[in-house]
N, CA, C, O and CB atoms as a CASP TS submission, in Angstrom:
PFRMAT TS
TARGET T0000
AUTHOR 0000-0000-0000
METHOD Language model
MODEL 1
PARENT N/A
ATOM      1  N   MET     1     -24.092  21.149 -19.191  1.00  0.00           N
ATOM      2  CA  MET     1     -23.083  22.148 -18.958  1.00  0.00           C
ATOM      3  C   MET     1     -23.270  22.657 -17.529  1.00  0.00           C
ATOM      4  O   MET     1     -24.393  22.839 -17.058  1.00  0.00           O
ATOM      5  CB  MET     1     -23.171  23.305 -20.007  1.00  0.00           C
ATOM      6  N   SER     2     -22.173  22.877 -16.873  1.00  0.00           N
ATOM      7  CA  SER     2     -22.199  23.348 -15.495  1.00  0.00           C
ATOM      8  C   SER     2     -21.084  24.366 -15.291  1.00  0.00           C
ATOM      9  O   SER     2     -19.970  24.195 -15.788  1.00  0.00           O
ATOM     10  CB  SER     2     -22.055  22.168 -14.500  1.00  0.00           C
ATOM     11  N   TYR     3     -21.397  25.417 -14.561  1.00  0.00           N
ATOM     12  CA  TYR     3     -20.427  26.460 -14.252  1.00  0.00           C
ATOM     13  C   TYR     3     -20.435  26.635 -12.743  1.00  0.00           C
ATOM     14  O   TYR     3     -21.477  26.928 -12.157  1.00  0.00           O
ATOM     15  CB  TYR     3     -20.757  27.813 -14.997  1.00  0.00           C
ATOM     16  N   GLY     4     -19.293  26.459 -12.119  1.00  0.00           N
ATOM     17  CA  GLY     4     -19.283  26.567 -10.673  1.00  0.00           C
ATOM     18  C   GLY     4     -17.896  26.810 -10.123  1.00  0.00           C
ATOM     19  O   GLY     4     -16.945  27.078 -10.857  1.00  0.00           O
ATOM     20  N   LEU     5     -17.812  26.708  -8.828  1.00  0.00           N
ATOM     21  CA  LEU     5     -16.559  26.960  -8.126  1.00  0.00           C
ATOM     22  C   LEU     5     -15.555  25.848  -8.368  1.00  0.00           C
ATOM     23  O   LEU     5     -15.933  24.702  -8.612  1.00  0.00           O
ATOM     24  CB  LEU     5     -16.810  27.116  -6.638  1.00  0.00           C
ATOM     25  N   ASN     6     -14.300  26.181  -8.301  1.00  0.00           N
ATOM     26  CA  ASN     6     -13.228  25.209  -8.393  1.00  0.00           C
ATOM     27  C   ASN     6     -12.970  24.707  -6.968  1.00  0.00           C
ATOM     28  O   ASN     6     -12.231  25.333  -6.209  1.00  0.00           O
ATOM     29  CB  ASN     6     -11.925  25.832  -9.048  1.00  0.00           C
ATOM     30  N   VAL     7     -13.584  23.578  -6.615  1.00  0.00           N
ATOM     31  CA  VAL     7     -13.551  23.076  -5.240  1.00  0.00           C
ATOM     32  C   VAL     7     -12.135  22.782  -4.756  1.00  0.00           C
ATOM     33  O   VAL     7     -11.818  23.151  -3.625  1.00  0.00           O
ATOM     34  CB  VAL     7     -14.392  21.826  -5.129  1.00  0.00           C
ATOM     35  N   PRO     8     -11.268  22.144  -5.531  1.00  0.00           N
ATOM     36  CA  PRO     8      -9.905  21.931  -5.040  1.00  0.00           C
ATOM     37  C   PRO     8      -9.193  23.246  -4.685  1.00  0.00           C
ATOM     38  O   PRO     8      -8.438  23.295  -3.714  1.00  0.00           O
ATOM     39  CB  PRO     8      -9.094  21.176  -6.085  1.00  0.00           C
ATOM     40  N   ALA     9      -9.426  24.300  -5.459  1.00  0.00           N
ATOM     41  CA  ALA     9      -8.813  25.596  -5.150  1.00  0.00           C
ATOM     42  C   ALA     9      -9.364  26.150  -3.837  1.00  0.00           C
ATOM     43  O   ALA     9      -8.629  26.766  -3.066  1.00  0.00           O
ATOM     44  CB  ALA     9      -9.059  26.601  -6.299  1.00  0.00           C
ATOM     45  N   LEU    10     -10.651  25.935  -3.582  1.00  0.00           N
ATOM     46  CA  LEU    10     -11.238  26.382  -2.316  1.00  0.00           C
ATOM     47  C   LEU    10     -10.628  25.648  -1.132  1.00  0.00           C
ATOM     48  O   LEU    10     -10.350  26.261  -0.101  1.00  0.00           O
ATOM     49  CB  LEU    10     -12.751  26.177  -2.328  1.00  0.00           C
ATOM     50  N   PHE    11     -10.416  24.345  -1.267  1.00  0.00           N
ATOM     51  CA  PHE    11      -9.807  23.574  -0.180  1.00  0.00           C
ATOM     52  C   PHE    11      -8.374  24.029   0.085  1.00  0.00           C
ATOM     53  O   PHE    11      -7.951  24.122   1.237  1.00  0.00           O
ATOM     54  CB  PHE    11      -9.828  22.077  -0.511  1.00  0.00           C
ATOM     55  N   ARG    12      -7.623  24.314  -0.990  1.00  0.00           N
ATOM     56  CA  ARG    12      -6.250  24.804  -0.810  1.00  0.00           C
ATOM     57  C   ARG    12      -6.255  26.144  -0.073  1.00  0.00           C
ATOM     58  O   ARG    12      -5.445  26.371   0.826  1.00  0.00           O
ATOM     59  CB  ARG    12      -5.538  24.949  -2.180  1.00  0.00           C
ATOM     60  N   ARG    13      -7.169  27.020  -0.461  1.00  0.00           N
ATOM     61  CA  ARG    13      -7.237  28.334   0.197  1.00  0.00           C
ATOM     62  C   ARG    13      -7.666  28.187   1.651  1.00  0.00           C
ATOM     63  O   ARG    13      -7.155  28.895   2.519  1.00  0.00           O
ATOM     64  CB  ARG    13      -8.213  29.266  -0.549  1.00  0.00           C
ATOM     65  N   ALA    14      -8.597  27.277   1.927  1.00  0.00           N
ATOM     66  CA  ALA    14      -9.030  27.037   3.311  1.00  0.00           C
ATOM     67  C   ALA    14      -7.852  26.549   4.151  1.00  0.00           C
ATOM     68  O   ALA    14      -7.714  26.942   5.309  1.00  0.00           O
ATOM     69  CB  ALA    14     -10.188  26.002   3.355  1.00  0.00           C
ATOM     70  N   ALA    15      -7.003  25.698   3.578  1.00  0.00           N
ATOM     71  CA  ALA    15      -5.826  25.204   4.302  1.00  0.00           C
ATOM     72  C   ALA    15      -4.859  26.344   4.596  1.00  0.00           C
ATOM     73  O   ALA    15      -4.262  26.384   5.672  1.00  0.00           O
ATOM     74  CB  ALA    15      -5.113  24.101   3.494  1.00  0.00           C
ATOM     75  N   GLU    16      -4.698  27.270   3.657  1.00  0.00           N
ATOM     76  CA  GLU    16      -3.822  28.421   3.881  1.00  0.00           C
ATOM     77  C   GLU    16      -4.359  29.299   5.011  1.00  0.00           C
ATOM     78  O   GLU    16      -3.593  29.778   5.848  1.00  0.00           O
ATOM     79  CB  GLU    16      -3.676  29.247   2.589  1.00  0.00           C
ATOM     80  N   LEU    17      -5.661  29.505   5.033  1.00  0.00           N
ATOM     81  CA  LEU    17      -6.260  30.322   6.089  1.00  0.00           C
ATOM     82  C   LEU    17      -6.147  29.628   7.447  1.00  0.00           C
ATOM     83  O   LEU    17      -5.888  30.279   8.459  1.00  0.00           O
ATOM     84  CB  LEU    17      -7.734  30.617   5.767  1.00  0.00           C
ATOM     85  N   LEU    18      -6.341  28.318   7.468  1.00  0.00           N
ATOM     86  CA  LEU    18      -6.195  27.563   8.706  1.00  0.00           C
ATOM     87  C   LEU    18      -4.767  27.668   9.227  1.00  0.00           C
ATOM     88  O   LEU    18      -4.550  27.794  10.432  1.00  0.00           O
ATOM     89  CB  LEU    18      -6.579  26.091   8.490  1.00  0.00           C
ATOM     90  N   ASP    19      -3.798  27.616   8.323  1.00  0.00           N
ATOM     91  CA  ASP    19      -2.396  27.758   8.714  1.00  0.00           C
ATOM     92  C   ASP    19      -2.153  29.109   9.382  1.00  0.00           C
ATOM     93  O   ASP    19      -1.451  29.189  10.390  1.00  0.00           O
ATOM     94  CB  ASP    19      -1.479  27.600   7.492  1.00  0.00           C
ATOM     95  N   LYS    20      -2.738  30.177   8.816  1.00  0.00           N
ATOM     96  CA  LYS    20      -2.590  31.502   9.420  1.00  0.00           C
ATOM     97  C   LYS    20      -3.168  31.527  10.835  1.00  0.00           C
ATOM     98  O   LYS    20      -2.562  32.082  11.752  1.00  0.00           O
ATOM     99  CB  LYS    20      -3.278  32.567   8.550  1.00  0.00           C
ATOM    100  N   ILE    21      -4.344  30.921  11.003  1.00  0.00           N
ATOM    101  CA  ILE    21      -4.999  30.907  12.311  1.00  0.00           C
ATOM    102  C   ILE    21      -4.173  30.113  13.315  1.00  0.00           C
ATOM    103  O   ILE    21      -4.009  30.537  14.459  1.00  0.00           O
ATOM    104  CB  ILE    21      -6.414  30.315  12.201  1.00  0.00           C
ATOM    105  N   LEU    22      -3.653  28.964  12.893  1.00  0.00           N
ATOM    106  CA  LEU    22      -2.845  28.145  13.795  1.00  0.00           C
ATOM    107  C   LEU    22      -1.524  28.822  14.166  1.00  0.00           C
ATOM    108  O   LEU    22      -0.938  28.517  15.204  1.00  0.00           O
ATOM    109  CB  LEU    22      -2.568  26.794  13.158  1.00  0.00           C
ATOM    110  N   ARG    23      -1.060  29.738  13.316  1.00  0.00           N
ATOM    111  CA  ARG    23       0.178  30.471  13.608  1.00  0.00           C
ATOM    112  C   ARG    23      -0.075  31.732  14.444  1.00  0.00           C
ATOM    113  O   ARG    23       0.855  32.480  14.747  1.00  0.00           O
ATOM    114  CB  ARG    23       0.875  30.851  12.305  1.00  0.00           C
ATOM    115  N   GLY    24      -1.355  31.961  14.816  1.00  0.00           N
ATOM    116  CA  GLY    24      -1.636  33.053  15.735  1.00  0.00           C
ATOM    117  C   GLY    24      -2.446  34.217  15.204  1.00  0.00           C
ATOM    118  O   GLY    24      -2.805  35.106  15.976  1.00  0.00           O
ATOM    119  N   THR    25      -2.748  34.246  13.917  1.00  0.00           N
ATOM    120  CA  THR    25      -3.565  35.334  13.386  1.00  0.00           C
ATOM    121  C   THR    25      -4.990  35.189  13.897  1.00  0.00           C
ATOM    122  O   THR    25      -5.555  34.096  13.873  1.00  0.00           O
ATOM    123  CB  THR    25      -3.537  35.345  11.836  1.00  0.00           C
ATOM    124  N   LYS    26      -5.565  36.281  14.357  1.00  0.00           N
ATOM    125  CA  LYS    26      -6.948  36.235  14.828  1.00  0.00           C
ATOM    126  C   LYS    26      -7.876  36.109  13.623  1.00  0.00           C
ATOM    127  O   LYS    26      -7.691  36.812  12.629  1.00  0.00           O
ATOM    128  CB  LYS    26      -7.300  37.502  15.670  1.00  0.00           C
ATOM    129  N   PRO    27      -8.870  35.225  13.694  1.00  0.00           N
ATOM    130  CA  PRO    27      -9.802  35.077  12.563  1.00  0.00           C
ATOM    131  C   PRO    27     -10.469  36.397  12.167  1.00  0.00           C
ATOM    132  O   PRO    27     -10.759  36.613  10.990  1.00  0.00           O
ATOM    133  CB  PRO    27     -10.874  34.054  12.910  1.00  0.00           C
ATOM    134  N   ALA    28     -10.712  37.274  13.134  1.00  0.00           N
ATOM    135  CA  ALA    28     -11.340  38.563  12.834  1.00  0.00           C
ATOM    136  C   ALA    28     -10.428  39.461  11.998  1.00  0.00           C
ATOM    137  O   ALA    28     -10.903  40.389  11.345  1.00  0.00           O
ATOM    138  CB  ALA    28     -11.719  39.275  14.128  1.00  0.00           C
ATOM    139  N   ASP    29      -9.125  39.190  12.016  1.00  0.00           N
ATOM    140  CA  ASP    29      -8.175  40.002  11.251  1.00  0.00           C
ATOM    141  C   ASP    29      -7.991  39.511   9.815  1.00  0.00           C
ATOM    142  O   ASP    29      -7.309  40.157   9.020  1.00  0.00           O
ATOM    143  CB  ASP    29      -6.836  40.016  11.952  1.00  0.00           C
ATOM    144  N   ILE    30      -8.590  38.386   9.487  1.00  0.00           N
ATOM    145  CA  ILE    30      -8.473  37.832   8.132  1.00  0.00           C
ATOM    146  C   ILE    30      -9.639  38.359   7.297  1.00  0.00           C
ATOM    147  O   ILE    30     -10.796  38.165   7.668  1.00  0.00           O
ATOM    148  CB  ILE    30      -8.462  36.255   8.154  1.00  0.00           C
ATOM    149  N   PRO    31      -9.353  39.021   6.176  1.00  0.00           N
ATOM    150  CA  PRO    31     -10.440  39.584   5.373  1.00  0.00           C
ATOM    151  C   PRO    31     -11.278  38.503   4.685  1.00  0.00           C
ATOM    152  O   PRO    31     -10.798  37.409   4.389  1.00  0.00           O
ATOM    153  CB  PRO    31      -9.874  40.533   4.330  1.00  0.00           C
ATOM    154  N   VAL    32     -12.524  38.841   4.444  1.00  0.00           N
ATOM    155  CA  VAL    32     -13.426  37.947   3.706  1.00  0.00           C
ATOM    156  C   VAL    32     -12.973  37.934   2.248  1.00  0.00           C
ATOM    157  O   VAL    32     -12.639  38.978   1.686  1.00  0.00           O
ATOM    158  CB  VAL    32     -14.937  38.407   3.833  1.00  0.00           C
ATOM    159  N   GLU    33     -12.963  36.755   1.642  1.00  0.00           N
ATOM    160  CA  GLU    33     -12.528  36.629   0.255  1.00  0.00           C
ATOM    161  C   GLU    33     -13.634  36.004  -0.593  1.00  0.00           C
ATOM    162  O   GLU    33     -14.479  35.261  -0.094  1.00  0.00           O
ATOM    163  CB  GLU    33     -11.240  35.787   0.166  1.00  0.00           C
ATOM    164  N   GLN    34     -13.607  36.317  -1.861  1.00  0.00           N
ATOM    165  CA  GLN    34     -14.508  35.712  -2.835  1.00  0.00           C
ATOM    166  C   GLN    34     -13.711  34.708  -3.664  1.00  0.00           C
ATOM    167  O   GLN    34     -12.508  34.892  -3.852  1.00  0.00           O
ATOM    168  CB  GLN    34     -15.175  36.800  -3.748  1.00  0.00           C
ATOM    169  N   PRO    35     -14.350  33.657  -4.162  1.00  0.00           N
ATOM    170  CA  PRO    35     -13.634  32.717  -5.038  1.00  0.00           C
ATOM    171  C   PRO    35     -13.102  33.446  -6.278  1.00  0.00           C
ATOM    172  O   PRO    35     -13.744  34.355  -6.805  1.00  0.00           O
ATOM    173  CB  PRO    35     -14.566  31.543  -5.461  1.00  0.00           C
ATOM    174  N   THR    36     -11.932  33.033  -6.724  1.00  0.00           N
ATOM    175  CA  THR    36     -11.337  33.669  -7.904  1.00  0.00           C
ATOM    176  C   THR    36     -11.170  32.700  -9.072  1.00  0.00           C
ATOM    177  O   THR    36     -10.882  33.131 -10.188  1.00  0.00           O
ATOM    178  CB  THR    36      -9.990  34.265  -7.544  1.00  0.00           C
ATOM    179  N   THR    37     -11.343  31.409  -8.839  1.00  0.00           N
ATOM    180  CA  THR    37     -11.251  30.450  -9.944  1.00  0.00           C
ATOM    181  C   THR    37     -12.560  29.690 -10.049  1.00  0.00           C
ATOM    182  O   THR    37     -13.173  29.326  -9.046  1.00  0.00           O
ATOM    183  CB  THR    37     -10.061  29.468  -9.742  1.00  0.00           C
ATOM    184  N   PHE    38     -12.970  29.462 -11.278  1.00  0.00           N
ATOM    185  CA  PHE    38     -14.230  28.782 -11.545  1.00  0.00           C
ATOM    186  C   PHE    38     -13.997  27.677 -12.567  1.00  0.00           C
ATOM    187  O   PHE    38     -12.964  27.651 -13.237  1.00  0.00           O
ATOM    188  CB  PHE    38     -15.305  29.781 -12.048  1.00  0.00           C
ATOM    189  N   ARG    39     -14.942  26.781 -12.683  1.00  0.00           N
ATOM    190  CA  ARG    39     -14.797  25.648 -13.589  1.00  0.00           C
ATOM    191  C   ARG    39     -16.061  25.523 -14.450  1.00  0.00           C
ATOM    192  O   ARG    39     -17.182  25.567 -13.945  1.00  0.00           O
ATOM    193  CB  ARG    39     -14.534  24.333 -12.793  1.00  0.00           C
ATOM    194  N   LEU    40     -15.854  25.367 -15.744  1.00  0.00           N
ATOM    195  CA  LEU    40     -16.938  25.118 -16.683  1.00  0.00           C
ATOM    196  C   LEU    40     -16.800  23.670 -17.134  1.00  0.00           C
ATOM    197  O   LEU    40     -15.753  23.266 -17.640  1.00  0.00           O
ATOM    198  CB  LEU    40     -16.901  26.121 -17.908  1.00  0.00           C
ATOM    199  N   VAL    41     -17.856  22.897 -16.950  1.00  0.00           N
ATOM    200  CA  VAL    41     -17.838  21.485 -17.324  1.00  0.00           C
ATOM    201  C   VAL    41     -18.867  21.267 -18.424  1.00  0.00           C
ATOM    202  O   VAL    41     -20.026  21.657 -18.283  1.00  0.00           O
ATOM    203  CB  VAL    41     -18.128  20.566 -16.093  1.00  0.00           C
ATOM    204  N   VAL    42     -18.447  20.650 -19.506  1.00  0.00           N
ATOM    205  CA  VAL    42     -19.328  20.374 -20.636  1.00  0.00           C
ATOM    206  C   VAL    42     -19.363  18.873 -20.860  1.00  0.00           C
ATOM    207  O   VAL    42     -18.319  18.225 -20.936  1.00  0.00           O
ATOM    208  CB  VAL    42     -18.857  21.120 -21.922  1.00  0.00           C
ATOM    209  N   ASN    43     -20.565  18.319 -20.966  1.00  0.00           N
ATOM    210  CA  ASN    43     -20.734  16.910 -21.304  1.00  0.00           C
ATOM    211  C   ASN    43     -20.512  16.801 -22.812  1.00  0.00           C
ATOM    212  O   ASN    43     -21.382  17.169 -23.601  1.00  0.00           O
ATOM    213  CB  ASN    43     -22.166  16.361 -20.874  1.00  0.00           C
ATOM    214  N   LEU    44     -19.349  16.296 -23.205  1.00  0.00           N
ATOM    215  CA  LEU    44     -18.962  16.267 -24.612  1.00  0.00           C
ATOM    216  C   LEU    44     -19.925  15.439 -25.450  1.00  0.00           C
ATOM    217  O   LEU    44     -20.271  15.843 -26.560  1.00  0.00           O
ATOM    218  CB  LEU    44     -17.557  15.718 -24.755  1.00  0.00           C
ATOM    219  N   LYS    45     -20.363  14.305 -24.951  1.00  0.00           N
ATOM    220  CA  LYS    45     -21.270  13.445 -25.712  1.00  0.00           C
ATOM    221  C   LYS    45     -22.580  14.174 -26.013  1.00  0.00           C
ATOM    222  O   LYS    45     -23.068  14.139 -27.142  1.00  0.00           O
ATOM    223  CB  LYS    45     -21.551  12.142 -24.940  1.00  0.00           C
ATOM    224  N   THR    46     -23.143  14.829 -25.005  1.00  0.00           N
ATOM    225  CA  THR    46     -24.387  15.567 -25.204  1.00  0.00           C
ATOM    226  C   THR    46     -24.176  16.744 -26.146  1.00  0.00           C
ATOM    227  O   THR    46     -25.018  17.009 -27.004  1.00  0.00           O
ATOM    228  CB  THR    46     -24.940  16.058 -23.865  1.00  0.00           C
ATOM    229  N   ALA    47     -23.065  17.448 -25.997  1.00  0.00           N
ATOM    230  CA  ALA    47     -22.779  18.589 -26.861  1.00  0.00           C
ATOM    231  C   ALA    47     -22.671  18.147 -28.311  1.00  0.00           C
ATOM    232  O   ALA    47     -23.178  18.828 -29.202  1.00  0.00           O
ATOM    233  CB  ALA    47     -21.488  19.287 -26.422  1.00  0.00           C
ATOM    234  N   LEU    48     -22.024  17.029 -28.558  1.00  0.00           N
ATOM    235  CA  LEU    48     -21.894  16.532 -29.936  1.00  0.00           C
ATOM    236  C   LEU    48     -23.228  16.068 -30.491  1.00  0.00           C
ATOM    237  O   LEU    48     -23.501  16.252 -31.677  1.00  0.00           O
ATOM    238  CB  LEU    48     -20.887  15.388 -29.996  1.00  0.00           C
ATOM    239  N   LEU    49     -24.058  15.473 -29.657  1.00  0.00           N
ATOM    240  CA  LEU    49     -25.373  15.025 -30.119  1.00  0.00           C
ATOM    241  C   LEU    49     -26.278  16.199 -30.473  1.00  0.00           C
ATOM    242  O   LEU    49     -27.101  16.092 -31.383  1.00  0.00           O
ATOM    243  CB  LEU    49     -26.038  14.163 -29.054  1.00  0.00           C
ATOM    244  N   ARG    50     -26.138  17.308 -29.771  1.00  0.00           N
ATOM    245  CA  ARG    50     -26.987  18.469 -30.002  1.00  0.00           C
ATOM    246  C   ARG    50     -26.431  19.412 -31.060  1.00  0.00           C
ATOM    247  O   ARG    50     -27.136  20.319 -31.504  1.00  0.00           O
ATOM    248  CB  ARG    50     -27.182  19.216 -28.719  1.00  0.00           C
ATOM    249  N   ALA    51     -25.188  19.218 -31.468  1.00  0.00           N
ATOM    250  CA  ALA    51     -24.556  20.126 -32.432  1.00  0.00           C
ATOM    251  C   ALA    51     -25.141  19.937 -33.822  1.00  0.00           C
ATOM    252  O   ALA    51     -25.446  18.817 -34.234  1.00  0.00           O
ATOM    253  CB  ALA    51     -23.040  19.905 -32.467  1.00  0.00           C
ATOM    254  N   ASP    52     -25.293  21.041 -34.537  1.00  0.00           N
ATOM    255  CA  ASP    52     -25.739  20.968 -35.926  1.00  0.00           C
ATOM    256  C   ASP    52     -24.595  20.504 -36.824  1.00  0.00           C
ATOM    257  O   ASP    52     -24.796  19.693 -37.728  1.00  0.00           O
ATOM    258  CB  ASP    52     -26.274  22.337 -36.400  1.00  0.00           C
ATOM    259  N   THR    53     -23.405  21.019 -36.570  1.00  0.00           N
ATOM    260  CA  THR    53     -22.222  20.610 -37.324  1.00  0.00           C
ATOM    261  C   THR    53     -21.037  20.543 -36.370  1.00  0.00           C
ATOM    262  O   THR    53     -21.008  21.225 -35.346  1.00  0.00           O
ATOM    263  CB  THR    53     -21.933  21.593 -38.503  1.00  0.00           C
ATOM    264  N   VAL    54     -20.073  19.721 -36.718  1.00  0.00           N
ATOM    265  CA  VAL    54     -18.848  19.607 -35.944  1.00  0.00           C
ATOM    266  C   VAL    54     -17.697  19.892 -36.895  1.00  0.00           C
ATOM    267  O   VAL    54     -17.547  19.214 -37.911  1.00  0.00           O
ATOM    268  CB  VAL    54     -18.708  18.191 -35.270  1.00  0.00           C
ATOM    269  N   ALA    55     -16.886  20.890 -36.572  1.00  0.00           N
ATOM    270  CA  ALA    55     -15.757  21.265 -37.420  1.00  0.00           C
ATOM    271  C   ALA    55     -14.511  20.526 -36.958  1.00  0.00           C
ATOM    272  O   ALA    55     -14.243  20.427 -35.761  1.00  0.00           O
ATOM    273  CB  ALA    55     -15.524  22.798 -37.393  1.00  0.00           C
ATOM    274  N   GLY    56     -13.765  20.015 -37.906  1.00  0.00           N
ATOM    275  CA  GLY    56     -12.517  19.340 -37.579  1.00  0.00           C
ATOM    276  C   GLY    56     -12.749  17.907 -37.131  1.00  0.00           C
ATOM    277  O   GLY    56     -13.882  17.429 -37.070  1.00  0.00           O
ATOM    278  N   THR    57     -11.657  17.238 -36.819  1.00  0.00           N
ATOM    279  CA  THR    57     -11.752  15.835 -36.424  1.00  0.00           C
ATOM    280  C   THR    57     -11.391  15.620 -34.967  1.00  0.00           C
ATOM    281  O   THR    57     -11.578  14.523 -34.439  1.00  0.00           O
ATOM    282  CB  THR    57     -10.860  14.990 -37.295  1.00  0.00           C
ATOM    283  N   LYS    58     -10.872  16.657 -34.304  1.00  0.00           N
ATOM    284  CA  LYS    58     -10.442  16.506 -32.918  1.00  0.00           C
ATOM    285  C   LYS    58     -11.079  17.603 -32.070  1.00  0.00           C
ATOM    286  O   LYS    58     -10.986  18.784 -32.406  1.00  0.00           O
ATOM    287  CB  LYS    58      -8.892  16.553 -32.809  1.00  0.00           C
ATOM    288  N   CYS    59     -11.717  17.220 -30.987  1.00  0.00           N
ATOM    289  CA  CYS    59     -12.302  18.196 -30.068  1.00  0.00           C
ATOM    290  C   CYS    59     -11.426  18.280 -28.827  1.00  0.00           C
ATOM    291  O   CYS    59     -11.068  17.262 -28.236  1.00  0.00           O
ATOM    292  CB  CYS    59     -13.768  17.813 -29.690  1.00  0.00           C
ATOM    293  N   GLU    60     -11.090  19.484 -28.445  1.00  0.00           N
ATOM    294  CA  GLU    60     -10.262  19.700 -27.264  1.00  0.00           C
ATOM    295  C   GLU    60     -10.925  20.710 -26.358  1.00  0.00           C
ATOM    296  O   GLU    60     -11.363  21.770 -26.805  1.00  0.00           O
ATOM    297  CB  GLU    60      -8.853  20.169 -27.652  1.00  0.00           C
ATOM    298  N   PHE    61     -10.996  20.378 -25.086  1.00  0.00           N
ATOM    299  CA  PHE    61     -11.498  21.317 -24.096  1.00  0.00           C
ATOM    300  C   PHE    61     -10.424  21.482 -23.045  1.00  0.00           C
ATOM    301  O   PHE    61      -9.822  20.501 -22.608  1.00  0.00           O
ATOM    302  CB  PHE    61     -12.844  20.834 -23.466  1.00  0.00           C
ATOM    303  N   ARG    62     -10.182  22.701 -22.640  1.00  0.00           N
ATOM    304  CA  ARG    62      -9.182  22.979 -21.619  1.00  0.00           C
ATOM    305  C   ARG    62      -9.824  23.786 -20.508  1.00  0.00           C
ATOM    306  O   ARG    62     -10.711  24.605 -20.752  1.00  0.00           O
ATOM    307  CB  ARG    62      -7.966  23.729 -22.214  1.00  0.00           C
ATOM    308  N   LEU    63      -9.374  23.553 -19.297  1.00  0.00           N
ATOM    309  CA  LEU    63      -9.823  24.341 -18.166  1.00  0.00           C
ATOM    310  C   LEU    63      -9.133  25.697 -18.239  1.00  0.00           C
ATOM    311  O   LEU    63      -7.906  25.786 -18.266  1.00  0.00           O
ATOM    312  CB  LEU    63      -9.525  23.620 -16.812  1.00  0.00           C
ATOM    313  N   VAL    64      -9.934  26.732 -18.270  1.00  0.00           N
ATOM    314  CA  VAL    64      -9.405  28.089 -18.367  1.00  0.00           C
ATOM    315  C   VAL    64      -9.637  28.781 -17.039  1.00  0.00           C
ATOM    316  O   VAL    64     -10.744  28.742 -16.501  1.00  0.00           O
ATOM    317  CB  VAL    64     -10.068  28.880 -19.537  1.00  0.00           C
ATOM    318  N   ARG    65      -8.624  29.403 -16.517  1.00  0.00           N
ATOM    319  CA  ARG    65      -8.734  30.100 -15.236  1.00  0.00           C
ATOM    320  C   ARG    65      -9.377  31.445 -15.470  1.00  0.00           C
ATOM    321  O   ARG    65      -8.925  32.227 -16.306  1.00  0.00           O
ATOM    322  CB  ARG    65      -7.349  30.264 -14.556  1.00  0.00           C
ATOM    323  N   VAL    66     -10.420  31.708 -14.738  1.00  0.00           N
ATOM    324  CA  VAL    66     -11.117  32.987 -14.810  1.00  0.00           C
ATOM    325  C   VAL    66     -10.736  33.785 -13.580  1.00  0.00           C
ATOM    326  O   VAL    66     -10.894  33.310 -12.456  1.00  0.00           O
ATOM    327  CB  VAL    66     -12.668  32.800 -14.908  1.00  0.00           C
ATOM    328  N   THR    67     -10.246  34.969 -13.780  1.00  0.00           N
ATOM    329  CA  THR    67      -9.820  35.775 -12.647  1.00  0.00           C
ATOM    330  C   THR    67     -10.736  36.979 -12.483  1.00  0.00           C
ATOM    331  O   THR    67     -11.402  37.407 -13.425  1.00  0.00           O
ATOM    332  CB  THR    67      -8.365  36.227 -12.821  1.00  0.00           C
ATOM    333  N   THR    68     -10.755  37.506 -11.285  1.00  0.00           N
ATOM    334  CA  THR    68     -11.536  38.707 -11.016  1.00  0.00           C
ATOM    335  C   THR    68     -10.618  39.913 -11.099  1.00  0.00           C
ATOM    336  O   THR    68      -9.409  39.776 -11.283  1.00  0.00           O
ATOM    337  CB  THR    68     -12.228  38.631  -9.626  1.00  0.00           C
ATOM    338  N   ALA    69     -11.193  41.077 -10.964  1.00  0.00           N
ATOM    339  CA  ALA    69     -10.415  42.309 -11.037  1.00  0.00           C
ATOM    340  C   ALA    69      -9.495  42.461  -9.825  1.00  0.00           C
ATOM    341  O   ALA    69      -8.587  43.292  -9.853  1.00  0.00           O
ATOM    342  CB  ALA    69     -11.348  43.515 -11.142  1.00  0.00           C
ATOM    343  N   HIS    70      -9.709  41.674  -8.753  1.00  0.00           N
ATOM    344  CA  HIS    70      -8.920  41.794  -7.536  1.00  0.00           C
ATOM    345  C   HIS    70      -7.546  41.167  -7.666  1.00  0.00           C
ATOM    346  O   HIS    70      -6.673  41.447  -6.845  1.00  0.00           O
ATOM    347  CB  HIS    70      -9.651  41.168  -6.391  1.00  0.00           C
ATOM    348  N   GLU    71      -7.324  40.334  -8.660  1.00  0.00           N
ATOM    349  CA  GLU    71      -6.033  39.639  -8.772  1.00  0.00           C
ATOM    350  C   GLU    71      -5.032  40.456  -9.540  1.00  0.00           C
ATOM    351  O   GLU    71      -3.896  40.022  -9.728  1.00  0.00           O
ATOM    352  CB  GLU    71      -6.206  38.289  -9.440  1.00  0.00           C
TER
END
């Protein structure tokens, strides 16, 4: 299991900031930001091997967006 930053979202945000800079905004005028989306990755095979019981016949995992209080 791994919990970390959503790298594609970081690259998109970096591109937006670069666009602002190229359009004339001074880098010092751009506020510092914290990541707002994160990703939880679970190795399904390992999780099933370690599980005591498995309910149902279909396992589904979805990426859930985690937001901070700033959004």
